[in-house]
C-alpha positions in Angstrom: -15.9 -28.7 1.8 -15.9 -24.9 1.0 -18.2 -22.3 -1.0 -16.9 -21.8 -4.1 -19.9 -20.2 -6.4 -23.9 -21.1 -7.6 -25.0 -22.0 -11.1 -28.3 -22.2 -12.5 -30.2 -25.5 -11.2 -30.2 -28.8 -13.6 -32.4 -31.6 -13.3 -31.1 -34.3 -10.8 -29.0 -32.0 -8.8 -29.9 -32.3 -4.9 -32.6 -29.8 -3.6 -30.3 -29.6 -0.5 -28.1 -27.6 -2.5 -30.3 -25.2 -3.9 -29.3 -21.3 -3.1 -32.6 -20.0 -1.5 -31.1 -16.4 -1.4 -30.0 -16.2 -5.1 -32.9 -18.4 -6.1 -35.2 -15.7 -4.6 -33.9 -12.9 -6.5 -33.1 -14.6 -10.3 -36.4 -16.0 -12.7 -34.5 -19.4 -12.2 -33.3 -21.7 -9.3 -29.5 -21.8 -8.8 -27.3 -24.6 -6.4 -24.5 -23.9 -4.6 -21.1 -25.3 -5.7 -18.6 -26.7 -3.0 -15.1 -27.3 -3.5 -13.0 -30.1 -1.5 -10.8 -28.0 0.7 -7.0 -28.9 -0.1 -4.9 -29.8 3.1 -1.8 -27.5 2.5 1.0 -28.6 5.2 2.2 -25.6 7.5 5.4 -25.5 8.7 6.6 -23.3 11.7 10.0 -22.2 11.5 11.5 -20.9 14.9 14.4 -18.8 15.4 15.9 -19.8 18.7 19.2 -18.3 18.5 21.1 -16.2 21.2 19.9 -12.9 20.1 16.4 -13.6 20.5 16.4 -14.1 23.8 18.4 -10.9 24.4 15.6 -8.6 25.6 15.1 -5.0 27.1 11.4 -5.5 27.8 10.0 -8.5 29.8 8.9 -10.5 26.9 11.8 -11.5 24.9 11.4 -11.9 21.0 12.0 -15.7 21.6 9.3 -15.8 24.1 7.2 -14.2 21.2 8.0 -16.5 18.6 7.0 -19.5 20.6 3.8 -17.8 21.7 2.9 -16.7 17.9 3.8 -20.4 16.6 1.4 -21.9 19.0 -1.4 -19.5 18.0 -0.8 -20.1 13.9 -0.4 -23.7 14.5 -3.9 -23.6 16.4 -5.4 -22.0 13.4 -4.2 -24.0 10.9 -5.2 -27.2 13.1 -8.9 -26.0 13.0 -8.6 -25.7 9.7 -7.6 -28.9 9.0 -3.6 -28.2 7.6 -1.0 -30.4 9.0 1.2 -28.7 11.2 5.1 -29.1 11.7 7.5 -27.3 14.4 11.2 -26.6 13.6 13.2 -25.1 15.3 16.3 -22.7 13.1 19.0 -22.6 15.7 21.9 -25.0 16.3 20.2 -26.7 19.2 19.2 -30.8 18.6 15.7 -30.8 18.1 13.8 -34.2 18.4 10.4 -33.9 17.1 7.4 -36.2 18.1 6.4 -36.2 14.2 9.5 -36.8 13.3 9.3 -33.8 11.6 6.4 -34.5 9.1 3.4 -32.5 9.3 0.9 -33.7 11.9 -2.9 -32.7 12.8 -2.5 -33.7 16.1 -2.7 -31.0 18.8 -0.7 -33.1 20.9 2.3 -33.1 18.2 1.7 -29.5 18.1 2.4 -28.7 21.9 5.1 -31.6 22.5 7.3 -30.2 19.4 7.3 -26.1 20.8 7.4 -27.3 24.6 11.5 -27.9 24.1 11.2 -24.4 22.1 10.5 -22.7 25.0 13.8 -23.0 27.0 16.5 -20.6 25.8 20.4 -20.8 25.4 22.7 -17.6 25.0 25.0 -19.7 23.4 22.8 -20.6 20.6 23.7 -19.5 16.7 21.6 -18.8 14.0 20.8 -21.5 11.2 18.1 -20.3 9.7 19.2 -19.6 6.1 20.6 -23.5 6.6 17.5 -24.5 7.9 15.4 -23.5 5.6 17.5 -24.5 2.7 17.1 -28.2 4.2 13.7 -27.6 4.2 13.2 -26.7 0.6 15.2 -29.4 -0.6 12.9 -32.3 1.0 9.6 -30.6 0.0 8.0 -31.6 -2.5 4.4 -29.8 -2.9 3.5 -26.4 -2.6 3.7 -25.5 1.4 2.8 -22.5 4.0 5.8 -21.5 5.4 5.9 -19.3 8.5 8.7 -17.9 9.7 9.6 -16.4 13.2 12.9 -14.6 13.1 14.6 -11.3 14.2 16.3 -12.2 10.6 20.1 -11.6 11.9 21.1 -14.5 9.7 22.5 -12.8 6.5 22.0 -16.0 4.5 18.3 -16.4 5.4 16.8 -13.4 2.9 18.4 -14.8 -0.3 16.9 -18.2 1.0 13.3 -16.5 1.7 13.1 -14.8 -1.6 13.8 -18.3 -3.1 11.3 -20.1 -1.5 8.7 -17.3 -2.0 8.6 -18.2 -5.8 8.1 -21.7 -5.0 5.7 -22.2 -1.4 3.3 -19.7 0.6 5.9 -17.9 2.9 5.1 -15.6 5.6 7.8 -13.9 8.0 7.0 -12.5 10.9 9.9 -9.9 12.0 10.4 -9.9 15.5 11.9 -6.7 17.2 13.2 -5.6 20.4 12.3 -1.7 21.1 16.4 -1.4 21.4 17.1 -2.5 17.7 14.2 0.3 16.6 16.3 3.5 18.2 13.9 3.5 21.3 16.3 3.0 23.8 16.7 6.1 25.4 20.3 5.9 26.3 23.5 7.9 25.3 26.6 6.0 23.9 27.2 2.3 25.0 29.5 -0.3 24.4 27.9 -3.8 23.6 28.3 -7.1 22.1 26.4 -9.1 19.4 24.8 -11.7 21.1 25.9 -14.8 18.7 29.1 -14.0 17.2 30.3 -11.8 20.4 31.5 -8.8 18.2 32.0 -5.8 20.2 30.4 -2.5 18.9 30.2 1.4 20.1 26.5 2.4 19.5 24.0 5.1 20.8 20.4 4.6 22.2 19.1 6.5 18.9 20.6 4.3 16.4 18.6 2.1 14.1 20.1 -0.9 13.3 17.8 -1.5 10.0 15.5 -0.1 7.9 12.5 -2.8 8.3 10.6 -0.8 5.2 13.1 -1.7 2.6 13.5 -5.4 4.0 9.7 -5.7 3.5 10.0 -4.5 0.2 12.7 -6.9 -0.8 10.7 -9.7 0.6 7.4 -8.7 -1.2 9.2 -8.6 -4.2 9.6 -12.2 -4.1 5.7 -12.6 -3.0 6.6 -13.2 0.6 4.2 -12.2 3.3 6.0 -9.8 6.3 4.5 -8.3 9.4 7.0 -6.7 12.0 6.1 -7.3 15.7 7.8 -5.2 18.6 8.3 -6.6 21.9 6.7 -4.0 23.6 3.9 -2.9 21.1 0.5 -4.6 20.3 0.5 -8.2 19.5 -2.8 -10.0 19.2 -4.5 -7.2 16.9 -1.7 -6.5 14.3 -1.3 -10.8 14.1 -5.1 -11.2 13.7 -6.0 -8.3 11.2 -2.6 -9.4 9.2 -4.1 -13.2 9.1 -7.6 -11.8 8.0 -6.3 -9.1 5.4 -3.9 -12.2 4.1 -6.6 -14.8 3.9 -8.8 -12.0 2.0 -6.3 -11.4 -0.5 -5.4 -15.2 -0.8 -9.1 -15.7 -1.8 -9.0 -13.5 -4.3 -6.0 -14.6 -6.4 -8.1 -18.2 -6.5 
């Protein structure tokens, strides 16, 4: 049960529901009203593709995604929200919960454990997995997406989902993707397609501010985390700020 509001006392109201602090300031007694918390299913979609594993720092985007999914999954379970973990790569995922949201911490750990291993040959299927998930959701759900957003099809799907569900995107980046490589010109290849390219260490691959604005226009919450930057503090502040905003919209 969650506190909703206080109203004037009426004969027959239980004494234990009296709002003593408010009643002390008012000429009449007030009682607290509560409402039952709705159990909103939470889906954690973790991108396990090859580009998530390529890293210029000790912590890879893949490692950060699994860590963040575990942390947010625990928060969901503590709020009595059933949780489901889904891979957004081409690997075959065997889910102990059958892909259905579960209130069991054991199911959370068992579904996350296989995702810890990375595969340098795995391709992203983020857009395809999100489309498939959308087709089977029958009620409004909470979706957390952990990805570097290298799948060009994913953004359009995320925008559509934002109008139907509560969608949160944690955009994970390596410092090499932000123009902070501190190198001259170099030859490289894309992790999943193998396409060769020539670039410099000062080149920025994507303007995240534009991406954030596009998603915000579809009511999708967005947070960028860089693997060599602070993690826990910005994530905690983001979730707290978002929770306050969501309560204000009720």
